[in-house]
N, C-alpha and C positions, 0 to 999 in steps of 0.2 A: 613786678606784678602790680605794684601801686601805680606806677606810671602808666601801664597799659589800662588799668581800671579808670584812671583819670581821663585818658584819651577816649575810652569808650563812652564815658559820661559826656565829654565834650562833643563827640560825634552825635550823640542823641540830642543834645541841646541845639547844635547847629541844624540838625534835621528838623526839629520842631520850629526853630526860627524861620527856616526856609519855607516850611509848610504854612506858617502864619502869614508870611509875606504873600505867598501865592493866594491864600484864602482872602486876604485883604484886597489884592488886585482883582480877584474874581468878584468880590463883594458878598462873600458868604457871611450871613449874620453871626453875631457872637454866640448865640445859643447853639448853632450848628458847628461853630468852631470848637466849642467845648465838647460837643458830642464826638466830633472827629478826633479831637485830641485824646479823648477817652478810648477811642478805637485804636489809635496808635499805641497808647499805653498798654492796652490789652494785648495787641500783637507782640509788643516787646516782652511783656510779662510771660505770655505763652511760649515765646521762643526761648527765653531764659529758663522757664520751668522745664521745657522739653530737654534742653541741654543739661540741666541739673539732673533730670531723671536719667538721661543716658549715662552720665558720669557715675551716678549712684549705681546703675546697673553694671557698669564696668567694674566698679569697686566690689560689688557682690560676686561677680564672675571670678574676679581675682581671688577673693576670699574662699569661694567654693573650690577653685582650682588648688589653692594652698592646702585646704583640708583634704582634698582627694589625694594630692601628692604626698602629704604627710602620712596618710593612711597606707598608701601603696609602699612608701619608703619604709615604714615600720615593718611591713610584711617582708619586703625584700631584704632588709638588713638582717632580719632573723633567718631567712632562708640562706643568705650568703654568709651568715655567722660573722657579721661586721658590727661595729659600734653604731648606735642610732645616729641619725642625721641631726646635727646641732644647728639651729637657726642663729645667724649672726645677730648680735644685739644692735639696736638703733638702725635697723634696715627698713627701708620703705616697703610698702605692700607690693609694689610693682617689681622691685629688685628681688624681694623674697620669693615671689612667685617664679620669676625667671631662674633664680638660683636653684630652686627646688625642682623645676622642670628639667633643668640641665643635669642635675645630679640623678634624677629619676631615670633619665635617658641613659646615663652612664651605667647605672645599676642594672637596668634591663639588658643592656648589651653584655655586661659581665655575666649575668645569669645565662644568657643565650650562649655565650662563648664557653662557659663551664659545662653546660649540658651537652654542647656539641663535642667538646673534648672528651667528656665521659663516654659519649656514644662511640667516638673513634677508638678510645682505649679499650672499650668492651669488645669491639670488633677484632682488634688485634689480640686481645685476651682469648676470644673464642677460637681464633685460628691457631694460636699457640697451644691451647688446651686440647684441641682436636689432634694436633700432631704429637704432643707429649702425653696425651691421655691423663690429664690432671684436671682438678676441679677449678672452676673460675674464681677470680678474686671476689671476695665478699664485700659488696657495696650496694647501697640502696639506689636502684635505678630511677626511682620516682623523685627522690629528694635532690636538691641542688648540692653538688659536692663542694666541700670546703677546699681551699688551696692546699691544705695539708693532706686531704684525701687524694687529690689529684697527684700530688708529689709522691705519696706512698704508692699509688697505682703505677706511676711511671717507673719507679724503682723496681716494683714487682715485675713489670713487663720486661725491663732491662735484664733482670735476673733470669726470667724465663727464656729470653732470646739467647743469653749466654749459654744456658743449659741446653737449648736446642742445638746451637752451634757445636757444643762439646759432644753431644750425643751423635750428631750428624758426622762429625769427624771420626768418632770411634766406630760408627757403623761402616763408613767408607773404608777405613783402614782394616777393620776386622773382615769385612766382606772380601776385600782383595786377598787377604791371607787365606780365607776359607775357600775361595775359588781356586787358588793355587794348590791348596792341600787336596781338594776334591779331585783336581786333575791329576795330581801326583799319585793319589791313592786309587784312582779310577773309581771314584765314589759317585753314585747316582743319588741325588736327593729323593727321598721317598716320603717325606712328611710335607704337609702344607706349609709349615714354617720354613723348612729348608728350601722349598720352592720359592717362597717369598724372598728369601735371602738372595738367591741367585737370579731373581727376576731382574730384567734390564732396567725397569723403572725404579730407580733408587728413591724417588720422592714418595712412592706409594708405601714404603716400609714404615710401619708405626714406630715412633721413638719413645714408647712408654718404658717405664722402669723394668717391667717384666720382659719386654721384647729385648732390651739391651742385655738383661741378665741371661736370657735364653741364647742370645747371640754369643756371649762370652762362653757359655757352657758348650755350645756347638763347636766353637773354635778350640776349646780345651779338649773336647772329645777327639777331634780330628788330629790335633797335635799329639795326643796320647796314642792314637792309632798309628800315626807315623813313627813315633818313638818305638812302639811295639814292633812295627814292621822292620824298622832299622835294626832293632836288637835281634830279631829273627834272621834278618839278612846277614848280620855279622856272625851269628852262630853258624849259619849255613856256609858262609865263606870260609870260616875256620875249619869246618868239617871237610869242605872241598879241598882246601890246601893240605889238610892231613892225609886225605885219600890220594891226592897227587903225589905226595911224598912217598906213601906206601907203595903206590903203583908205579912210581918213578916215571911220571908223565913228563915228556920233553917240554922244554921252555916254550917252543914254538906253539905247541898245542895249548899250553896254559894261557899264552897271550891271546890266542884267538878266542878263547872262552872268557877271558877277563872282562871283555866289554860288557858282558851281561851281569 
């Protein structure tokens, strides 16, 4: 910088010398030369003052930007539940402003990403709660979630998804058994719940705790009815066999009736 400053002074001196030579050749009087030299000085001074003013304005803009970034970073760090931004020691104003702008950009992106993930998780939660008839996960939708909040939410949804698969498998298995029992017992569904069970649209069946409990109860009732029917059938068969023996019914006639 000292070399450049010396060169700048040298350029001004050469320019002034060249102007003096031109004025002498022209024959401009000394008084006018001094006046013109004063004009040159004023132009140079005005130019340098303008440059200084511009650089001072740049400095002020950088300082205002730093103050604004620091204010926004303080708010963001609190929202994101992170440690406050620490300014590196012995850093120039220009580098400090650049570092803070870069960090602010990263924090804003992280805030946006967290809010977007929260929105996605809440949509998944809403769908699962509608199927399982449960209450949504408790979380403040307006606040920026912490990384721990998002992690807990993901684990909660994984648990709900596993529960949904478990109930879905139980429903499919129980429904298959219920359909077989209804056909075997010649049973006609007469309640809205029983009609929902035999409905072809399996996805429409609610997988709430009460629905699954009612499904188990229906299956148990049908199994109990089949067991009762089987017991009655065994008793009737025993009585038939006893009557065959008393009536001495031939084996051929017994075989023709045995199919029933």
